[in-house]
C-alpha positions in Angstrom: 33.6 -75.7 -53.3 36.7 -74.9 -51.4 39.4 -72.3 -51.8 40.9 -73.5 -55.1 37.6 -73.7 -56.9 36.7 -70.4 -55.3 39.8 -68.8 -56.8 38.9 -70.2 -60.2 35.3 -68.9 -59.9 36.5 -65.5 -58.7 39.0 -65.1 -61.6 36.2 -65.8 -64.1 33.9 -63.4 -62.3 36.5 -60.6 -62.4 36.8 -61.2 -66.2 33.1 -61.0 -66.6 32.7 -57.8 -64.5 35.7 -56.3 -66.3 34.1 -57.0 -69.7 30.6 -55.8 -69.0 31.8 -52.7 -67.1 34.2 -51.9 -70.0 31.0 -51.7 -72.1 29.5 -49.3 -69.6 27.0 -51.9 -68.3 26.2 -53.0 -64.7 24.2 -56.1 -63.9 22.6 -55.2 -60.5 21.3 -58.7 -59.8 24.3 -61.0 -59.6 23.4 -64.1 -57.6 24.0 -67.8 -57.8 20.8 -68.4 -59.7 22.1 -66.0 -62.5 25.4 -67.8 -63.0 25.4 -70.7 -65.4 28.3 -73.3 -65.5 29.1 -75.4 -68.5 30.8 -78.9 -68.5 34.3 -77.2 -68.4 33.3 -75.1 -65.3 33.2 -71.9 -67.5 30.8 -69.3 -66.1 28.1 -67.6 -68.1 26.2 -64.7 -66.5 22.5 -64.7 -67.2 19.4 -62.5 -66.6 20.3 -59.0 -67.4 16.8 -57.8 -66.6 18.0 -55.2 -64.0 21.1 -54.3 -66.0 21.6 -50.7 -67.0 24.1 -48.5 -69.0 22.7 -45.1 -68.0 24.5 -43.1 -65.2 25.9 -46.3 -63.7 27.9 -44.4 -61.1 24.9 -42.5 -59.7 22.0 -45.0 -59.5 19.1 -44.7 -57.1 16.6 -47.4 -58.1 16.0 -50.3 -55.8 17.1 -53.3 -57.8 18.5 -56.7 -57.0 17.9 -59.6 -54.7 17.8 -58.7 -51.0 20.3 -61.3 -49.8 22.9 -60.3 -52.4 22.2 -56.5 -52.1 24.7 -53.9 -50.9 23.7 -51.9 -47.9 23.5 -48.6 -49.8 20.7 -49.9 -52.0 18.7 -51.1 -48.9 19.2 -47.7 -47.4 17.9 -45.9 -50.4 21.2 -44.0 -51.1 22.7 -43.1 -54.5 25.1 -45.9 -55.4 27.7 -46.8 -58.0 26.6 -49.8 -60.0 30.1 -51.1 -60.5 30.6 -51.3 -56.7 27.2 -53.0 -56.3 28.2 -55.8 -58.8 31.5 -56.3 -56.9 29.6 -56.5 -53.6 27.3 -59.1 -55.0 30.3 -61.1 -56.3 31.7 -61.1 -52.8 28.5 -62.5 -51.4 28.5 -65.2 -54.0 32.1 -66.1 -53.3 31.4 -66.3 -49.5 28.5 -68.7 -50.2 30.4 -71.1 -52.5 33.6 -71.2 -50.5 
């Protein structure tokens, strides 16, 4: 996509993460397949099947897609769901740029 489109994508993802996290929710399975794009390049995040709102800063369950997953999940450590969503967003950005 290139840097300019990557910045546009990232700014929207930051808004999405800010919104869902302000509601006390974490997605835990952010990946390209869960991001929908309309005709105006507006993003919609889909598939909240692994999302949670309980104890989001001290999660332990193994959730997500391996290639987008933060190391602490793979290692079976307690993790902060907000940080996990940011990590996955970084992986997505790396892929598209």
